[in-house]
C-alpha positions in Angstrom: 0.0 0.0 0.0 1.5 3.3 -1.1 1.7 6.4 1.1 -1.1 8.2 -0.7 -3.5 5.3 -0.2 -2.5 5.0 3.5 -3.3 8.7 4.1 -6.6 8.4 2.3 -7.6 5.4 4.5 -6.8 7.4 7.6 -8.9 10.3 6.4 -11.8 8.0 5.6 -11.6 6.4 9.1 -11.5 9.9 10.7 -14.5 11.0 8.6 -16.4 7.9 9.5 -15.7 8.5 13.2 -17.1 12.0 13.0 -20.3 10.7 11.2 -20.7 7.9 13.8 -20.3 10.4 16.7 -22.9 12.7 15.1 -25.4 9.8 14.6 -24.9 8.7 18.2 -25.4 12.2 19.5 -28.4 13.2 17.4 -30.9 11.6 19.7 -30.0 14.3 22.3 -30.0 17.2 19.8 -33.4 18.3 20.8 -32.5 18.4 24.5 -33.4 21.8 26.1 -30.2 23.5 27.3 -31.9 26.4 29.1 -33.0 26.6 32.7 -36.6 27.2 33.6 -38.3 28.7 36.6 -41.9 27.7 37.2 -43.2 30.5 39.5 -46.1 28.9 41.4 -46.8 31.5 44.0 -45.7 35.2 44.4 -46.6 36.8 47.6 -49.7 34.6 47.8 -51.9 34.9 50.9 -52.8 31.7 52.7 -55.3 32.2 55.5 -58.3 30.8 57.3 -61.6 32.4 56.5 -64.8 30.4 57.2 -67.0 33.4 56.4 -65.6 33.8 52.9 -67.7 32.6 50.0 -65.2 30.3 48.4 -66.4 29.4 45.0 -65.5 26.3 43.0 -63.6 28.3 40.4 -59.9 29.3 40.7 -59.3 32.8 42.1 -57.7 35.6 40.1 -54.2 34.2 41.1 -55.1 30.8 39.6 -55.3 29.0 42.9 -58.4 27.2 44.1 -59.0 27.4 47.9 -60.2 24.5 50.0 -61.0 24.0 53.7 -61.8 27.7 54.2 -58.5 28.7 52.6 -56.0 26.4 54.4 -55.3 24.3 51.2 -54.6 25.8 47.8 -54.4 23.8 44.6 -53.6 24.6 41.0 -52.8 22.8 37.8 -49.5 24.0 36.5 -47.7 23.2 33.2 -44.1 21.8 33.4 -41.3 22.4 31.0 -40.1 19.6 28.7 -36.6 18.0 28.7 -35.2 14.9 27.0 -32.7 14.3 29.8 -33.9 14.4 33.4 -33.1 18.0 34.8 -32.2 18.9 38.3 -35.4 20.1 39.9 -35.4 22.2 43.1 -38.5 23.2 45.1 -38.3 26.5 46.8 -40.7 27.9 49.5 -40.3 31.3 51.1 -42.7 32.2 53.9 -43.5 35.4 55.9 -46.2 35.7 58.5 -49.1 38.0 57.5 -50.1 38.2 61.2 -50.3 34.6 62.3 -48.0 34.3 65.3 -48.0 30.5 65.7 -45.9 27.6 64.6 -48.0 25.4 62.1 -47.3 22.4 60.0 -47.2 23.0 56.2 -46.6 21.0 53.0 -45.9 21.6 49.3 -47.6 18.6 47.7 -48.1 16.8 44.4 -51.7 15.5 44.1 -51.7 12.4 41.8 -53.8 12.4 38.7 -55.1 9.0 39.5 -58.6 9.0 41.1 -59.7 9.0 43.7 -57.3 11.4 45.3 -57.5 14.0 48.1 -59.7 16.4 46.0 -62.2 13.6 45.4 -62.7 12.4 48.9 -61.2 14.9 51.4 -63.9 17.6 51.3 -67.2 15.9 50.6 -69.5 14.5 53.2 -70.8 11.0 53.0 -67.8 9.7 51.1 -64.9 7.5 52.3 -63.6 10.7 53.8 -65.9 10.0 56.8 -64.6 6.5 57.3 -61.4 4.8 58.5 -59.2 8.0 58.2 -59.5 8.5 54.5 -56.7 9.9 52.4 -54.3 7.9 54.5 -53.0 4.9 52.5 -52.7 3.7 49.0 -55.6 1.3 48.4 -55.2 -0.6 45.1 -57.6 -3.5 46.0 -60.5 -1.4 47.4 -61.2 2.3 46.7 -58.1 2.8 44.6 -57.2 5.8 46.7 -53.9 7.6 45.9 -52.5 9.8 48.7 -50.6 13.0 48.1 -46.9 13.1 47.6 -44.9 15.6 49.6 -42.4 17.7 47.7 -41.4 19.6 50.8 -42.7 19.6 54.4 -42.1 22.6 56.5 -43.1 24.1 59.9 -43.9 27.8 60.1 -41.9 29.7 62.7 -43.5 32.0 65.3 -44.3 35.3 63.5 -41.3 35.7 61.2 -41.6 38.9 59.1 -44.8 40.5 60.3 -43.7 40.7 63.9 -39.9 40.9 63.3 -39.8 44.7 63.7 -42.2 45.1 66.7 -41.2 46.6 70.0 -42.2 43.4 71.8 -40.0 41.3 69.6 -37.0 43.6 70.4 -37.6 43.0 74.1 -37.5 39.3 73.5 -34.5 39.2 71.3 -31.6 37.3 72.8 -28.1 38.8 72.7 -26.7 36.2 70.3 -29.1 37.2 67.5 -28.1 40.3 65.5 -31.7 40.8 64.2 -35.0 39.0 63.5 -35.2 37.5 60.1 -37.7 39.0 57.6 -38.7 35.6 56.1 -37.8 31.9 56.2 -36.7 29.9 53.1 -36.6 26.2 52.4 -35.6 24.1 49.4 -35.6 20.5 48.4 -34.2 18.4 45.5 -37.1 16.7 43.8 -35.4 15.6 40.6 -36.5 12.0 41.1 -40.1 13.1 40.7 -39.6 14.5 37.2 -41.7 11.7 35.6 -44.4 12.0 38.3 -44.7 15.8 37.5 -45.3 15.0 33.8 -46.3 17.7 31.3 -48.5 19.3 34.0 -49.2 18.6 37.6 -51.8 19.5 40.3 -49.8 21.1 43.1 -51.0 22.0 46.5 -49.9 24.3 49.4 -51.3 23.5 52.8 -50.8 25.3 56.1 -52.6 24.3 59.3 -53.5 28.0 60.1 -56.6 29.0 62.0 -56.2 32.8 61.7 -57.6 35.2 59.2 -54.2 36.8 58.9 -52.3 33.7 57.9 -49.1 33.8 55.8 -47.6 35.1 52.6 -45.7 32.6 50.4 -43.4 32.6 47.4 -43.2 29.1 45.8 -41.3 28.0 42.7 -39.8 25.0 41.0 -36.3 25.5 39.4 -35.5 23.3 36.4 -31.8 23.2 35.7 -30.9 21.5 32.4 -28.3 18.8 32.4 -25.8 18.6 29.5 -27.3 17.3 26.2 -24.5 14.7 26.1 -25.7 13.0 29.3 -27.0 9.6 28.5 -30.6 9.4 29.8 -31.0 7.2 32.9 -33.9 4.7 33.2 -37.3 6.2 33.9 -38.3 6.5 37.5 -41.8 5.4 38.6 -43.5 6.8 41.8 -46.1 5.1 43.9 -47.7 7.2 46.8 -48.1 4.9 49.8 -49.1 6.9 52.9 -50.0 10.4 53.9 -51.7 10.8 57.3 -51.7 14.7 57.3 -55.1 16.2 57.6 -55.4 18.2 54.4 -59.1 17.8 53.9 -62.0 19.3 55.9 -63.6 15.9 56.2 -60.5 14.2 57.4 -59.5 13.6 61.0 -56.1 14.1 62.7 -54.6 10.7 62.6 -53.9 9.0 65.9 -54.3 5.5 64.5 -50.8 4.5 65.4 -51.8 4.5 69.1 -54.2 1.6 68.3 -52.4 -0.5 65.6 -49.7 -0.4 63.0 -50.6 1.1 59.6 -50.3 -1.5 56.7 -50.1 -0.8 53.0 -49.9 -3.3 50.2 -48.7 -2.6 46.7 -48.4 -5.0 43.7 -45.6 -5.0 41.2 -46.6 -6.4 37.8 -43.0 -7.0 36.9 -39.6 -7.0 38.7 -38.2 -3.5 39.3 -34.8 -2.2 40.3 -33.3 0.5 42.6 -36.4 0.8 44.8 -36.3 3.6 47.4 -38.7 4.3 50.2 -39.1 8.0 51.0 -40.3 8.4 54.6 -41.3 11.6 56.4 -42.6 11.8 60.0 -43.4 14.6 62.5 -45.2 14.3 65.8 -47.7 16.9 67.1 -49.9 17.4 70.1 -48.5 20.2 72.2 -48.2 20.3 75.9 -45.3 18.8 77.8 -46.5 15.1 77.6 -48.0 15.2 74.1 -46.4 13.4 71.1 -44.8 16.7 70.0 -42.5 16.6 73.0 -42.2 12.8 73.6 -39.7 10.6 71.8 -41.5 7.9 69.8 -39.6 5.2 67.9 -40.9 4.3 64.4 -40.5 0.7 63.3 -40.9 0.3 59.6 -40.9 -3.1 57.9 -41.0 -4.1 54.2 -42.2 -7.6 53.5 -41.7 -8.5 57.2 -38.1 -7.3 57.4 -37.2 -4.1 59.4 -36.0 -1.6 56.9 -36.1 1.5 59.2 -36.0 2.0 63.0 -35.5 5.5 64.1 -36.9 8.2 66.5 -37.9 11.5 64.7 -36.3 14.1 67.0 -34.8 17.5 66.6 -32.6 18.9 69.4 -31.2 21.8 67.5 -34.3 24.1 67.6 -32.4 26.9 69.3 -30.5 27.4 66.1 -33.8 28.7 64.5 -34.4 31.4 67.2 -33.9 34.2 64.7 -37.1 33.2 62.8 -39.3 33.2 65.9 -40.0 36.7 67.2 -43.4 35.8 68.8 -42.2 32.6 70.6 -43.1 32.6 74.3 -40.2 33.0 76.7 -39.7 31.6 80.1 -37.0 31.6 82.8 -35.3 28.4 83.7 -32.9 27.9 86.6 -29.4 26.9 85.6 -25.9 26.8 87.2 -22.7 28.6 86.0 -19.4 28.6 87.7 -21.0 27.4 91.0 -23.7 30.1 90.9 -27.4 29.6 90.5 -29.1 31.9 88.0 -32.2 32.2 85.8 -31.8 32.0 82.0 -34.3 32.8 79.3 -35.5 30.0 77.1 -38.0 30.3 74.2 -40.7 27.8 73.3 -39.2 27.5 69.9 -35.9 26.3 71.5 -37.4 23.1 72.9 -36.7 19.8 71.2 -39.5 18.2 69.2 -40.6 15.1 67.4 -38.8 15.5 64.1 -39.2 19.3 63.6 -38.4 22.8 64.9 -40.4 26.0 64.4 -39.0 27.3 61.2 -37.4 24.1 59.9 -38.1 21.9 56.9 -38.4 18.1 57.3 -36.4 16.2 54.8 -37.5 12.6 54.2 -35.5 9.6 55.3 -34.4 7.5 52.3 -34.4 3.7 52.6 -32.9 1.7 49.8 -35.0 -1.4 49.2 -33.0 -2.6 46.2 -34.5 -4.8 43.5 -38.2 -6.0 44.0 -39.8 -9.1 42.5 -43.1 -9.1 40.8 -46.0 -9.6 43.2 -47.5 -8.1 46.3 -45.4 -6.2 48.8 -46.3 -4.9 52.2 -45.2 -1.8 54.1 -46.0 -1.7 57.9 -45.5 1.4 60.0 -45.6 0.9 63.8 -45.3 3.6 66.4 -45.8 1.6 69.6 -45.7 4.6 72.0 -47.9 6.9 70.0 -50.8 8.5 72.1 -54.5 8.9 71.4 -56.0 12.2 70.3 -57.6 13.9 73.3 -59.1 17.3 73.9 -56.2 18.4 76.1 -53.3 17.1 74.1 -54.6 16.4 70.5 -51.9 13.9 69.6 -51.3 13.0 66.0 -48.6 12.0 63.6 -48.1 13.4 60.1 -46.4 10.5 58.3 -45.9 10.4 54.5 -44.2 7.7 52.5 -43.9 7.0 48.8 -41.9 4.5 46.7 -39.7 5.2 43.7 -38.0 2.7 41.4 -36.5 2.3 38.0 -38.7 1.0 35.3 -37.2 -1.9 33.2 
């Protein structure tokens, strides 16, 4: 082979390589390369108003109000990507006059029916029986509970009360100033397929005041490089949500009586299954479930996959968000002397949360799952019954993600 022919062969091989690379890459050529912000709420007022004539049509801001304004829902379009983007949920909250700490959630309401909007607000439905809207029920009603994108706890009065004279009197020396708002964020990229082309999103706050809160909520979609090879699609199955989102629901104290059991059937084997588990205890008062450690025993197909006690003992680090927190004096000892020291209600440790904190889920890797029926069992042996004086209940949410074949 002469030199000219050798050089020509090298050129042909190089050209063929370029064409092959182009052909292999063309499947990603339509991938969006821009980032997208889906603005869900902008200074939106969430408040309780039983006297308001809430109609069945979305308000001017596009959000529909339920339960006298404590739950807002809206169908929102989602951007399209060929490769799974990084998705971050953002919630910024300011008190509009509510001084209390309240549980809140940013949720995805499944399209499958029945869901929360089908049964949580109408009388004489399954909402009035057996704590509806609690567990996935594929064999009976077919109920699909809501999926929590981000659970949060409102602080005591952040923003609205941050500049008041009373708040200044209660400000500890280690805080330079009261914050104007509180912000939380969560990575929800694994829920890209569950969000789809559009999704029904909800914001819930357990407020009982006409002043309520002001919220900014958005989803940030950050495009991954077009050269990234798409991973397997991720499926999501909502399993449990015991939070009282609907007016016809009841605060769930069922753990005090028996474990909560949920069955789900896989029609084919799946891989990389993950259980997403979120739990917060409530009840107030010194001996309620809010202030008592309760161990959660979670089993999957009879095997313990999670045993932990939801507990936060770092609540004092959120003091700057809690200008209306009650303050007491406690006796302490320093260098042999007895003295009184101020402590705020927001400083006390609680069952999985602090006033002003978010509540990230606990992730439990379940691995590969065979086709057939699987069972999740959640047991909280020391949970207490709901009473008029302590009002104990647990907000527990769980959903399953896995890779489709």
